[in-house]
C-alpha positions in Angstrom: 111.6 80.6 89.3 110.8 82.5 85.8 111.4 85.1 83.5 109.0 87.8 83.1 108.6 89.9 79.5 110.8 92.5 80.6 113.7 89.9 81.1 112.8 90.3 85.6 113.7 87.3 87.4 110.7 85.8 89.4 111.7 83.8 92.7 109.0 82.5 94.3 110.2 82.1 98.1 107.9 79.6 99.9 107.6 77.9 103.5 108.9 79.3 106.7 111.4 81.9 106.8 113.2 81.4 110.7 116.9 80.9 112.2 116.9 77.3 110.1 116.0 78.2 106.2 117.1 81.5 105.9 121.1 81.1 105.8 120.5 78.5 102.5 117.8 81.1 101.1 120.4 84.0 101.6 122.9 82.0 100.7 120.9 81.1 97.0 119.7 84.3 96.4 122.8 86.4 96.7 123.9 84.1 93.8 120.6 85.2 92.0 120.8 88.9 92.6 124.8 88.6 91.8 123.7 87.0 88.2 120.7 89.2 87.5 120.1 92.9 87.5 116.3 92.7 88.3 114.4 90.2 90.5 111.0 90.3 92.4 110.6 88.1 95.2 107.4 86.8 95.9 106.6 85.7 99.2 103.0 84.7 98.6 103.9 81.1 99.8 105.6 81.7 103.1 103.7 80.2 105.9 105.2 81.7 108.9 108.2 83.9 109.8 110.2 85.4 112.3 112.9 88.3 112.6 115.0 86.1 111.0 112.9 86.6 108.0 112.9 89.9 107.9 116.5 90.0 108.4 116.6 88.2 105.1 114.8 90.5 103.1 116.8 93.7 104.8 120.2 91.4 103.6 119.2 90.7 100.3 117.6 94.6 99.6 121.2 95.7 101.0 123.5 93.4 99.0 121.5 94.2 96.0 121.9 98.0 96.2 125.5 97.7 97.2 125.9 95.9 93.9 123.7 98.1 92.0 121.1 95.5 91.2 117.7 96.0 91.4 115.0 93.8 93.7 111.9 93.9 94.8 109.2 91.9 96.9 105.8 90.9 96.6 103.0 89.4 97.8 103.9 89.8 101.4 102.2 87.2 103.8 100.0 90.0 106.5 101.9 87.8 109.2 105.4 89.0 107.9 104.3 92.9 106.5 103.5 93.1 110.3 106.8 92.3 111.2 108.3 94.0 108.7 106.6 97.6 110.3 106.9 96.4 113.7 110.8 96.2 113.2 110.5 99.8 111.8 112.6 98.6 108.1 109.3 99.0 105.8 110.3 102.6 104.5 114.0 100.9 103.4 112.8 97.9 102.1 111.5 97.4 98.5 108.1 96.1 98.9 105.7 96.8 96.6 101.6 96.1 97.3 99.3 94.5 95.0 96.3 96.2 94.5 
């Protein structure tokens, strides 16, 4: 995790997003959202994900919106982006695609 020049917290998520890892990630990142106004989740180091990982993204985005905080997701691996689109939640997630 680091802070950018414009006071945005950058959180690097790595490894697998699945049934075993998502509960802890959800809890820890909800706490970060509570304590910070703007967070960017960098998912470039996610090695694999299932639908539970997509659920995590939806839950974090919904939680942030409910308490008027700003989150976004960057650098989604192709496999995770494909899952997001297959599940049909692409339009509700604040995903910023890199050029």
